[in-house]
C-alpha positions as CSV (number, residue, x, y, z in Angstrom):
1,M,105.0,137.3,58.7
2,N,108.6,137.8,60.0
3,T,109.8,141.3,59.4
4,N,113.0,141.1,61.5
5,P,115.8,141.8,59.0
6,F,118.3,140.0,61.2
7,T,116.5,136.7,61.4
8,A,115.8,136.9,57.7
9,L,119.5,137.0,56.9
10,P,121.1,134.0,55.2
11,P,123.1,131.9,57.6
12,V,126.7,132.6,56.6
13,V,126.4,136.4,56.6
14,K,124.4,136.2,59.9
15,N,127.1,134.1,61.6
16,L,129.9,136.3,60.2
17,L,128.2,139.4,61.8
18,I,127.8,137.6,65.1
19,I,131.4,136.3,65.2
20,N,132.9,139.7,64.4
21,A,130.7,141.5,66.9
22,L,131.4,138.9,69.6
23,L,135.2,139.1,69.1
24,L,135.2,142.8,69.4
25,L,133.2,142.5,72.7
26,I,135.6,139.8,73.9
27,S,138.6,141.9,73.0
28,Y,137.3,144.8,75.0
29,V,136.6,142.5,78.0
30,S,139.9,140.7,77.8
31,Q,141.8,144.0,77.5
32,N,140.1,145.8,80.4
33,A,139.6,142.8,82.8
34,L,142.6,140.7,82.1
35,G,145.1,143.0,80.3
36,I,145.2,140.6,77.3
37,N,145.4,142.3,73.9
38,L,143.6,140.0,71.6
39,S,144.2,142.3,68.6
40,S,147.9,141.8,69.1
41,I,147.5,138.0,69.4
42,L,145.0,137.5,66.5
43,G,146.0,140.5,64.3
44,L,148.4,139.9,61.4
45,H,152.0,140.9,62.1
46,H,154.9,141.3,59.8
47,Y,156.5,137.9,59.2
48,Q,159.8,139.1,60.9
49,S,157.9,140.2,64.0
50,S,158.5,138.2,67.1
51,Q,154.7,138.3,67.5
52,F,153.9,136.7,64.1
53,E,152.0,133.4,64.1
54,P,150.7,131.6,61.0
55,Y,147.2,131.5,62.2
56,Q,147.0,135.3,62.1
57,I,146.6,135.1,58.4
58,V,143.1,133.9,59.1
59,T,142.2,135.3,62.5
60,H,143.0,138.9,61.6
61,M,139.9,139.2,59.4
62,F,137.6,138.6,62.4
63,M,139.2,141.3,64.6
64,H,138.5,145.1,64.5
65,G,140.1,148.1,66.0
66,D,137.0,149.7,67.4
67,I,133.2,149.9,67.1
68,F,133.3,152.2,64.1
69,H,135.7,150.0,62.2
70,L,133.4,147.0,62.9
71,F,130.2,148.9,62.0
72,F,131.3,150.1,58.6
73,N,132.6,146.7,57.6
74,M,129.6,144.8,58.9
75,F,127.2,147.3,57.4
76,A,128.7,146.7,53.9
77,L,128.7,142.9,54.5
78,Y,125.0,143.1,55.5
79,M,124.1,145.2,52.5
80,F,125.9,143.3,49.8
81,G,126.9,140.0,51.3
82,R,123.4,138.8,51.9
83,V,122.5,139.3,48.2
84,L,125.6,137.4,47.1
85,E,124.8,134.5,49.5
86,M,121.2,134.3,48.3
87,V,122.5,134.1,44.7
88,W,125.5,131.8,45.2
89,G,124.4,129.8,48.2
90,G,126.1,129.7,51.6
91,K,129.0,127.4,50.7
92,R,130.2,129.3,47.6
93,F,129.8,132.6,49.4
94,L,131.9,131.5,52.4
95,I,134.6,130.1,50.1
96,Y,134.6,133.5,48.3
97,Y,134.7,135.5,51.5
98,L,137.5,133.5,53.0
99,I,139.6,133.4,49.8
100,T,139.3,137.2,49.3
101,G,140.2,137.7,52.9
102,L,143.3,135.5,52.5
103,G,144.1,137.3,49.3
104,A,143.9,140.6,51.1
105,A,146.4,139.4,53.7
106,T,148.7,138.0,51.0
107,L,149.0,141.2,49.0
108,Y,149.2,143.3,52.1
109,S,152.0,141.1,53.5
110,V,154.0,141.2,50.2
111,V,153.8,145.0,49.9
112,N,154.5,145.4,53.6
113,A,157.5,143.2,53.4
114,W,158.9,145.2,50.5
115,E,158.3,148.5,52.2
116,V,159.8,147.3,55.5
117,S,162.9,145.7,54.0
118,G,164.4,149.0,53.0
119,F,163.5,150.5,56.3
120,L,165.1,147.7,58.3
121,H,168.2,147.8,56.1
122,D,168.7,151.5,56.9
123,A,167.8,151.1,60.5
124,Q,170.3,148.3,61.0
125,A,173.0,150.2,59.1
126,F,172.6,153.0,61.6
127,L,172.6,150.7,64.6
128,N,175.8,149.1,63.4
129,T,177.5,152.5,63.1
130,P,175.5,155.1,65.1
131,N,176.4,158.6,64.0
132,P,174.5,161.9,63.4
133,E,174.9,161.7,59.6
134,L,173.3,158.3,59.3
135,F,170.7,159.2,61.8
136,G,169.8,162.3,59.8
137,Q,169.6,160.2,56.6
138,F,167.4,157.7,58.2
139,L,165.0,160.4,59.4
140,A,164.9,162.1,56.0
141,E,164.3,158.8,54.1
142,H,161.8,157.1,56.4
143,L,160.3,159.8,58.6
144,P,160.2,162.9,56.3
145,Q,157.2,164.3,58.1
146,L,159.1,164.4,61.4
147,Q,160.8,167.8,61.9
148,T,164.3,167.4,63.2
149,A,163.5,170.2,65.6
150,N,161.3,167.7,67.4
151,I,164.4,165.7,68.3
152,E,166.1,168.1,70.6
153,F,169.5,166.5,70.7
154,I,170.2,166.1,66.9
155,D,171.8,169.4,66.3
156,E,173.9,169.1,69.5
157,W,175.0,165.6,68.4
158,K,176.2,166.9,65.1
159,Y,178.6,169.3,66.9
160,N,179.6,166.5,69.4
161,P,179.5,163.2,67.4
162,D,181.4,161.2,70.1
163,N,178.8,161.9,72.8
164,L,177.5,158.4,73.8
165,K,174.4,159.8,75.5
166,Y,173.1,161.2,72.1
167,A,174.0,158.0,70.3
168,Q,172.0,156.0,72.9
169,E,169.0,158.3,72.6
170,A,169.1,157.9,68.8
171,E,169.4,154.2,69.0
172,S,166.5,154.0,71.4
173,F,164.4,156.1,69.0
174,V,165.3,153.9,66.0
175,L,164.5,150.8,67.9
176,S,161.1,152.1,69.0
177,I,160.3,152.9,65.3
178,M,161.4,149.4,64.3
179,D,159.2,147.9,67.0
180,K,156.2,150.0,65.7
181,R,156.8,149.0,62.1
182,L,157.1,145.3,62.9
183,N,154.7,144.8,65.8
184,V,151.6,146.9,65.0
185,P,149.1,144.3,63.7
186,M,146.7,144.6,60.8
187,V,143.1,143.8,61.7
188,G,139.7,143.9,60.1
189,A,137.4,142.2,57.6
190,S,137.9,145.1,55.1
191,G,139.8,143.0,52.5
192,A,137.0,140.4,52.4
193,V,134.4,143.1,52.4
194,Y,136.1,144.9,49.4
195,G,136.0,141.5,47.7
196,V,132.2,141.4,48.4
197,L,131.8,144.9,47.0
198,L,133.7,143.8,43.9
199,A,131.5,140.7,43.4
200,F,128.3,142.7,43.7
201,G,129.6,145.2,41.1
202,M,130.5,142.4,38.7
203,L,127.2,140.4,39.2
204,F,124.9,143.4,39.3
205,P,126.8,146.1,37.4
206,N,123.8,148.3,36.6
207,T,122.1,148.3,40.0
208,E,121.9,151.8,41.2
209,L,123.1,152.5,44.8
210,M,122.7,155.6,46.9
211,L,126.0,156.9,48.3
212,L,125.9,158.4,51.8
213,F,128.6,161.0,51.1
214,P,127.7,162.7,48.8
215,P,124.0,161.5,48.7
216,I,123.9,160.7,44.9
217,P,122.9,157.6,43.0
218,I,125.7,155.6,41.3
219,K,125.7,152.3,39.4
220,A,127.4,149.5,41.2
221,K,130.1,149.0,38.5
222,Y,131.1,152.6,38.8
223,M,131.2,152.5,42.6
224,V,133.6,149.6,42.4
225,M,135.8,151.4,40.0
226,V,135.8,154.6,42.1
227,Y,136.6,152.6,45.3
228,G,139.4,150.7,43.6
229,A,140.9,153.9,42.1
230,I,140.8,155.6,45.5
231,E,142.5,152.6,47.2
232,L,145.1,152.4,44.5
233,Y,145.9,156.1,44.9
234,L,146.0,156.1,48.6
235,G,148.1,152.9,48.6
236,F,150.8,154.5,46.6
237,S,150.6,158.0,48.2
238,N,152.6,156.7,51.2
239,N,151.1,159.0,53.7
240,P,152.8,158.2,57.0
241,D,149.8,159.3,59.1
242,D,147.5,156.9,57.2
243,N,147.0,153.7,59.2
244,V,144.6,152.1,56.7
245,A,145.8,148.9,54.9
246,H,144.9,150.0,51.4
247,F,146.7,147.1,49.7
248,A,144.7,144.7,51.8
249,H,141.5,146.2,50.2
250,L,143.1,146.0,46.8
251,G,144.1,142.4,47.5
252,G,140.5,141.4,48.3
253,M,139.3,143.0,45.1
254,L,142.1,141.4,43.0
255,F,141.5,137.9,44.3
256,G,137.7,138.4,44.0
257,V,138.2,139.2,40.2
258,I,140.4,136.1,39.8
259,L,138.0,133.8,41.6
260,I,134.9,135.0,39.8
261,K,136.7,134.7,36.4
262,M,137.7,131.2,37.3
263,W,134.1,130.3,38.2
264,Q,132.8,131.9,35.0
265,K,135.4,130.0,32.9
266,N,134.1,126.8,34.5
267,R,130.6,127.7,33.4
268,F,129.5,129.1,36.7
269,Q,126.2,130.7,36.0
270,R,126.0,134.5,36.4
271,F,122.7,135.7,37.8
């Protein structure tokens, strides 16, 4: 009798685990041996970034930032995805996984474009007319967590607004922030994984799960609600130090609901 849990996995989940793990390994090797940043090439950039490519809408969901990012996503896929694949079959599960991943990228991109548009407008307004007043307004609006004391020249520039050296320093600072906002890619299977969690909660709402932190039992439907509420709160909290794409998670859940409802409307059998 085969007791190896990996060989007993359904094929789509097993291959997704392998592909994601291999790509993280390849990204480490390519970065260290060749100096090639695969996360930048395959991760999803803002559409106005010079590094954006259409294929990134798909490839980003197979890339991960580090081993911990990979582990938590793949553990959730292993725990819940295998059940869904055994219920739905491989083809339907793969369609669902890919659509929720694409849905995650769609919602993330829309929200990111809206957030960045105001930032770029104010940055360009400053670059067109660099002066200490506009620079201070830009910092207060878009980088409120940054203490002006950390920018040594800003007070001196206010007293000497015609100093070109200070203007150039401020321009370089704004350009570096623009580069960071546009060229830091979004990577990870989290959007599709949140879609998988949503589907498990809808198909098996009363199944009791044991949380790790805190270690208490909770029904699947309540777990999905809690996760969704947390992501919604964090998405709108606008914490500048938070590098998690919360709206990608919500996008995976949203598209998961839509797809499951469509299937149910078309008399897809619920198990």
